[in-house]
Each structure stands twice: as C-alpha cells, then as structure tokens.
C-alpha positions as CSV (number, residue, x, y, z in Angstrom):
1,M,0.0,0.0,0.0
2,N,1.3,3.4,-1.0
3,L,0.7,6.3,1.4
4,Q,-1.7,8.0,-1.0
5,D,-3.7,4.8,-1.9
6,K,-7.4,5.0,-1.1
7,I,-8.0,2.5,1.7
8,Y,-11.5,1.6,2.8
9,I,-11.8,0.5,6.4
10,V,-15.2,-1.3,6.6
11,G,-16.5,-1.1,10.2
12,H,-14.1,1.7,11.3
13,R,-15.9,2.4,14.6
14,G,-15.6,-1.1,16.1
15,L,-12.8,-2.6,18.2
16,V,-11.0,-3.9,15.1
17,G,-11.8,-1.1,12.7
18,S,-10.8,1.7,15.1
19,A,-7.5,-0.1,15.8
20,L,-6.9,-0.3,12.0
21,I,-7.6,3.4,11.7
22,R,-5.1,4.3,14.4
23,R,-2.4,2.0,12.9
24,L,-2.9,3.3,9.4
25,E,-2.8,7.0,10.5
26,A,0.3,6.3,12.5
27,G,1.9,4.8,9.4
28,G,1.2,8.0,7.4
29,Y,-1.6,6.7,5.2
30,A,-3.5,9.9,4.3
31,N,-6.4,8.7,2.1
32,L,-8.5,6.6,4.5
33,L,-12.1,6.0,3.5
34,T,-14.8,5.4,6.1
35,R,-18.6,5.4,6.4
36,T,-20.9,5.1,9.4
37,H,-23.9,2.8,9.3
38,A,-26.1,6.0,9.0
39,E,-24.1,7.0,5.9
40,L,-24.0,3.6,4.3
41,D,-26.1,0.5,5.1
42,L,-23.8,-2.4,4.1
43,T,-26.7,-4.8,4.1
44,N,-28.1,-2.8,1.1
45,Q,-26.4,-4.3,-2.0
46,A,-27.4,-1.4,-4.3
47,A,-26.1,1.2,-1.9
48,T,-22.9,-0.7,-1.3
49,E,-22.2,-1.2,-5.0
50,A,-22.9,2.5,-5.7
51,F,-20.5,3.5,-3.0
52,F,-17.7,1.3,-4.5
53,E,-18.4,2.6,-8.0
54,R,-18.2,6.2,-6.8
55,E,-15.2,5.9,-4.5
56,K,-13.1,3.2,-6.2
57,P,-11.0,2.1,-3.2
58,D,-7.6,0.6,-3.9
59,F,-7.5,-1.6,-0.7
60,V,-10.2,-2.9,1.6
61,F,-10.0,-4.0,5.2
62,L,-13.3,-5.8,5.8
63,A,-13.8,-5.5,9.6
64,A,-17.5,-4.8,9.8
65,A,-19.4,-7.6,11.6
66,K,-22.1,-8.2,14.1
67,V,-20.2,-9.7,17.1
68,G,-20.9,-10.7,20.7
69,G,-20.4,-13.3,23.4
70,I,-22.2,-16.5,24.2
71,L,-25.4,-14.7,25.5
72,A,-25.7,-12.5,22.4
73,N,-25.1,-15.4,20.0
74,N,-27.7,-17.6,21.7
75,T,-30.2,-14.8,21.8
76,Y,-29.9,-13.4,18.3
77,P,-28.7,-16.3,16.0
78,A,-30.7,-15.0,13.0
79,D,-29.3,-11.6,13.3
80,F,-25.7,-13.0,13.5
81,I,-26.0,-15.1,10.4
82,Y,-28.0,-12.7,8.3
83,Q,-26.1,-9.5,8.9
84,N,-22.7,-11.1,8.7
85,L,-23.5,-13.0,5.5
86,T,-25.1,-10.0,3.8
87,I,-22.4,-7.4,4.7
88,Q,-19.4,-9.6,3.6
89,T,-21.2,-10.8,0.4
90,N,-21.9,-7.2,-0.7
91,I,-18.4,-5.9,0.1
92,I,-16.5,-8.8,-1.5
93,H,-18.6,-8.7,-4.7
94,A,-18.4,-4.9,-5.0
95,A,-14.6,-5.1,-4.4
96,Y,-14.3,-7.5,-7.3
97,K,-16.5,-5.5,-9.6
98,N,-14.4,-2.3,-8.9
99,Q,-11.0,-3.8,-9.3
100,V,-9.9,-3.5,-5.6
101,K,-6.2,-4.5,-5.5
102,R,-6.2,-6.4,-2.3
103,L,-8.9,-7.2,0.3
104,L,-8.4,-8.4,3.9
105,F,-11.3,-10.2,5.4
106,L,-11.4,-10.5,9.1
107,G,-13.0,-13.5,10.7
108,S,-12.8,-15.2,14.1
109,S,-11.1,-18.2,15.6
110,C,-14.6,-19.7,16.3
111,I,-14.6,-20.9,12.6
112,Y,-12.6,-23.9,13.8
113,P,-14.3,-27.1,15.1
114,R,-15.4,-27.1,18.8
115,D,-13.1,-30.0,19.6
116,C,-10.3,-29.0,17.3
117,P,-6.8,-30.3,17.9
118,Q,-4.7,-27.6,19.7
119,P,-3.1,-25.4,18.7
120,M,-5.5,-24.8,15.7
121,K,-3.8,-24.8,12.3
122,E,-5.4,-23.1,9.3
123,E,-5.9,-26.5,7.6
124,Y,-8.2,-27.7,10.4
125,L,-11.0,-25.6,9.0
126,L,-14.1,-27.7,8.3
127,T,-12.7,-30.9,9.9
128,G,-15.3,-31.2,12.6
129,P,-18.6,-29.9,14.2
130,L,-18.6,-26.3,15.4
131,E,-19.3,-25.0,18.9
132,P,-23.2,-24.8,19.0
133,T,-23.4,-21.5,20.9
134,N,-21.9,-19.4,18.0
135,R,-22.5,-21.7,15.0
136,P,-24.5,-19.1,13.0
137,Y,-21.7,-16.5,13.3
138,A,-19.0,-19.1,12.6
139,L,-20.8,-20.3,9.5
140,A,-21.1,-16.8,8.2
141,K,-17.4,-16.3,8.6
142,I,-16.5,-19.6,7.0
143,A,-18.7,-18.5,4.0
144,G,-16.6,-15.4,3.8
145,I,-13.4,-17.3,3.7
146,E,-14.8,-19.6,1.0
147,M,-16.0,-16.5,-1.0
148,C,-12.5,-15.0,-0.9
149,W,-11.0,-18.3,-2.0
150,S,-13.6,-18.7,-4.8
151,Y,-13.1,-15.2,-6.2
152,N,-9.3,-15.7,-6.1
153,R,-9.7,-18.9,-8.1
154,Q,-12.3,-17.7,-10.6
155,Y,-11.3,-14.0,-11.0
156,G,-7.7,-13.8,-10.0
157,T,-8.4,-11.4,-7.1
158,Q,-6.1,-11.0,-4.2
159,Y,-8.4,-11.6,-1.2
160,L,-6.8,-12.8,2.1
161,A,-8.7,-14.0,5.1
162,V,-7.2,-13.5,8.6
163,M,-8.5,-15.2,11.7
164,P,-7.7,-13.2,14.8
165,T,-7.9,-14.8,18.2
166,N,-10.0,-13.2,21.0
167,L,-9.4,-9.5,20.9
168,Y,-9.5,-6.8,23.5
169,G,-8.4,-3.1,23.7
170,P,-9.5,0.5,23.3
171,G,-13.1,1.0,22.0
172,D,-14.3,-2.4,23.2
173,N,-18.0,-3.2,23.9
174,Y,-18.6,-3.2,27.7
175,D,-22.3,-4.1,27.6
176,L,-22.7,-7.1,29.9
177,N,-25.5,-8.5,27.8
178,N,-23.5,-8.9,24.6
179,S,-19.8,-8.3,25.3
180,H,-16.9,-10.7,25.1
181,V,-15.2,-12.0,28.3
182,I,-12.5,-9.4,28.8
183,P,-14.7,-6.3,28.6
184,A,-17.3,-8.1,30.7
185,L,-14.7,-8.9,33.4
186,I,-13.3,-5.3,33.3
187,R,-16.7,-3.9,33.9
188,K,-17.7,-6.4,36.5
189,F,-14.6,-5.9,38.6
190,H,-14.7,-2.1,38.2
191,E,-18.3,-1.8,39.3
192,A,-17.7,-4.3,42.2
193,K,-14.8,-2.2,43.3
194,L,-16.9,1.0,43.2
195,R,-19.7,-0.6,45.2
196,G,-17.3,-2.2,47.7
197,D,-18.5,-5.7,46.9
198,K,-16.7,-8.7,48.5
199,E,-17.1,-11.0,45.6
200,V,-17.3,-11.1,41.8
201,V,-19.1,-13.9,40.1
202,V,-17.7,-15.2,36.8
203,W,-19.5,-17.4,34.3
204,G,-18.6,-21.1,34.0
205,T,-16.0,-23.2,35.8
206,G,-13.0,-21.0,35.0
207,T,-11.2,-24.0,33.4
208,P,-11.5,-23.2,29.6
209,R,-8.4,-21.9,28.1
210,R,-8.4,-18.8,25.8
211,E,-5.8,-16.9,23.8
212,F,-6.1,-13.1,23.8
213,L,-4.6,-10.5,21.5
214,Y,-4.4,-6.8,22.1
215,S,-6.3,-4.9,19.3
216,E,-3.3,-2.7,18.4
217,D,-1.2,-5.8,17.8
218,M,-3.9,-7.2,15.6
219,A,-4.1,-4.0,13.5
220,D,-0.3,-4.0,13.1
221,A,-0.5,-7.6,11.9
222,C,-3.2,-6.8,9.3
223,V,-1.3,-3.9,7.9
224,Y,1.9,-6.0,7.8
225,L,0.1,-8.7,5.8
226,M,-1.5,-6.3,3.4
227,N,1.9,-4.8,2.7
228,L,3.6,-8.0,2.0
229,P,5.5,-8.0,-1.3
230,D,3.9,-10.1,-4.1
231,E,6.5,-12.9,-3.7
232,K,5.3,-13.4,-0.1
233,F,1.6,-12.5,-0.6
234,S,0.8,-14.6,-3.7
235,P,1.8,-17.9,-2.1
236,L,-0.9,-17.3,0.5
237,L,-3.5,-17.4,-2.3
238,T,-2.9,-20.9,-3.8
239,P,-5.9,-22.5,-5.5
240,D,-5.6,-25.7,-3.5
241,A,-5.9,-24.2,0.0
242,S,-8.0,-21.5,1.8
243,P,-6.3,-18.0,1.7
244,L,-6.2,-18.1,5.5
245,V,-3.7,-16.8,8.1
246,N,-4.2,-17.1,11.9
247,I,-3.4,-13.9,13.9
248,G,-2.6,-14.5,17.6
249,V,0.1,-14.7,20.2
250,G,0.5,-18.5,20.4
251,E,-0.1,-18.7,24.1
252,D,-3.3,-19.1,26.2
253,V,-4.6,-18.7,29.8
254,T,-7.5,-20.2,31.8
255,I,-10.5,-18.0,32.4
256,R,-9.6,-18.2,36.1
257,E,-6.1,-16.9,35.3
258,L,-7.6,-14.2,33.2
259,A,-10.0,-13.1,35.9
260,E,-7.2,-12.9,38.4
261,I,-5.2,-10.7,36.0
262,V,-8.2,-8.4,35.5
263,Q,-8.8,-8.3,39.2
264,Q,-5.2,-7.2,39.8
265,V,-5.3,-4.5,37.0
266,V,-8.6,-3.1,38.2
267,G,-7.6,-3.2,41.9
268,F,-10.5,-5.2,43.2
269,T,-9.6,-6.7,46.6
270,G,-12.5,-9.1,47.1
271,S,-12.8,-12.8,46.0
272,I,-13.8,-14.5,42.7
273,A,-16.5,-17.1,42.5
274,F,-17.5,-19.2,39.5
275,D,-21.1,-19.9,38.5
276,T,-20.8,-23.5,37.2
277,N,-24.4,-23.4,36.0
278,K,-23.4,-21.1,33.2
279,P,-21.9,-22.4,30.0
280,D,-18.2,-22.6,29.4
281,G,-18.2,-22.7,25.6
282,T,-15.3,-24.3,23.8
283,P,-12.9,-26.1,26.1
284,R,-9.8,-24.5,24.5
285,K,-9.1,-22.1,21.7
286,L,-5.4,-21.6,20.9
287,L,-4.3,-20.6,17.4
288,D,-1.2,-22.1,15.6
289,V,0.6,-18.9,14.4
290,T,3.4,-20.7,12.7
291,R,2.4,-19.3,9.3
292,L,2.2,-15.7,10.6
293,H,5.6,-16.0,12.4
294,S,7.2,-17.4,9.3
295,L,6.1,-14.3,7.5
296,G,8.0,-12.2,10.0
297,W,5.4,-10.9,12.4
298,H,5.1,-11.4,16.2
299,A,2.8,-9.9,18.8
300,K,4.5,-7.3,21.0
301,T,2.1,-6.4,23.8
302,S,1.9,-8.4,27.1
303,M,-1.5,-9.2,28.6
304,Q,-0.7,-7.2,31.7
305,A,0.2,-4.1,29.6
306,G,-2.7,-4.6,27.2
307,L,-5.3,-5.0,30.0
308,A,-4.0,-1.9,31.7
309,N,-4.5,0.1,28.5
310,A,-7.9,-1.4,28.0
311,Y,-8.9,-0.5,31.6
312,R,-7.6,3.0,31.2
313,D,-9.8,3.3,28.1
314,F,-12.8,2.0,29.9
315,T,-12.5,4.5,32.8
316,Q,-11.9,7.6,30.6
C-alpha cells in the first residue's frame, strides 16, 4: 500500500476497525475511506455497490461484523448469520466489480471445530462440528473465507482472510448483555470495586483456556500482511488451500487466570466465585501462528500491559 492509496476500512468504529484506523494513521496513510452505518447500510447491496463505483478504493479491510459473546449469540442467532453473510457478500462482490487491488477479510477463531486439535492450524477448517453457541456466526465467517477463495480462483483477485484470536483493547464493547469475556470482566470488577463488593461472580467453571490478542497488535499484523510483497503475498492465495492466516500470540490462559489478572489490573480486593451453572463454551481455543511467524510478524504487547491500557480506556 502506498501512502496515497485509497484505503477503505469497513466497520471503522468497532474494536477492530478503530485499531486499524489508528495504525494506518500512525503509518502515514493519508487517504482513508470510512462510512458510518447511518451514511451507508452495508446490508443494502445497491447502496454498497454504488459507493464502490463512486469511490473506487484501492485496498479494503473488511472489519464490519455483528459480534458478541455467548449470550448474544444464543439470543440473536438469526441476526448474526443474516447480517454477517449480507455485509461480507456485498463488500466482497463490490470489491471484485471495482478492481480492488487487495482485500483483507477479518474472521474469528470460532470458525474452527469445537473439539479442534490444539493449537489450531489453518488446515483444520471444516474438519469437525462447530461450537453450537456461536455456530451461525462461525458459519457466516466460514462462508466469507470460501468466498474470498472462490473469487481468487475464478477471477484472480487477491483476497486474504485472517483469523484473529480473541481481541480486546480501546473501543471495546462493555455491555454485559452482549460483550466478550475481557470487557465483561473489566466492567464487573470495576463496578464491584466502586460498590465495595466482597465477591465477583464469573460465568462457568474457570477452566476453559483462551488466547487473547491486544487490538493494536492485531491491527499491526493486518497492515503488515496487506503490505507483503507479491513474492510473499501470492503464495498465501494458492488454488488448493483457503487463503487463511491465523493472527494470535501463540499462548493461552485459563478463564480463572484471566479473571485474576483483570482483578489485579482493576484493583478489586475481594474474591472471585464461579457460576458453574453457566456455559463454558469451547474447552480450549489456541491458534497455531506458525504461518504468521514465518512471514516475519510477532505480537508485542503483554497481557498485563494490554489489559492496563484497556482498563484506562474504559475509565476515561
């Protein structure tokens, strides 16, 4: 990407999109293209295609998605599959019709089977049943990967799909009804500290293992991949394998360990209890990041530092 190229960040207000904006601006990219939902409804195919025809972006980061935790996925499964399928389909097809040079499609590690061998390699996609609590969302993201692959094969496009692990950082969603585990824990511990509670209750048994990546690191990895020279980028788009790269840190923690780190960062002095009547979700989710490391990128931010930054953002 040249500094004057027109770069469209789809979903620029979310956790992922806002991190991409900050990373691109810091890198000196001066021609960033954004639209709010009020300005452009991405589920409207005609409006999306008209926007692409008018603006002609050179590069696209597809970060727009309806996202949420276990509760949100269980409560709104139709919304999750419909909105995600529609948005990504409209964007990918419009990008093809308007000769976008490269597109980066952001998915989620929940695309891998529930009982996937650990750590999860890119080739494990579609090798077993999905986790039921977020299957509609996962299937939509899998369809997006397949669509990128199909367009690459049929039309010679350069569309890469990246699968970030669980993300957290500035601009996260802290609504307890539909947030992911880290923002939910930050809010729970913060409010318990303010009230002077003696205990914070965390969903599940505390035993599932999860990998977490700071959002600024994720954005750095995405820009790094989009800027790979052709001799490194093209081999990621072979016709016989999904154009897929995992983005993570390669290490995980238990939910109990995570809660204890958040407790320390927030400064809550009470105890932690676990509600074992609530679902745990997938037992373990750790990405194999060998492919990403082989391309020359590694995460830089420790969990302690990242959580401290996230908590500072939450309290501002």
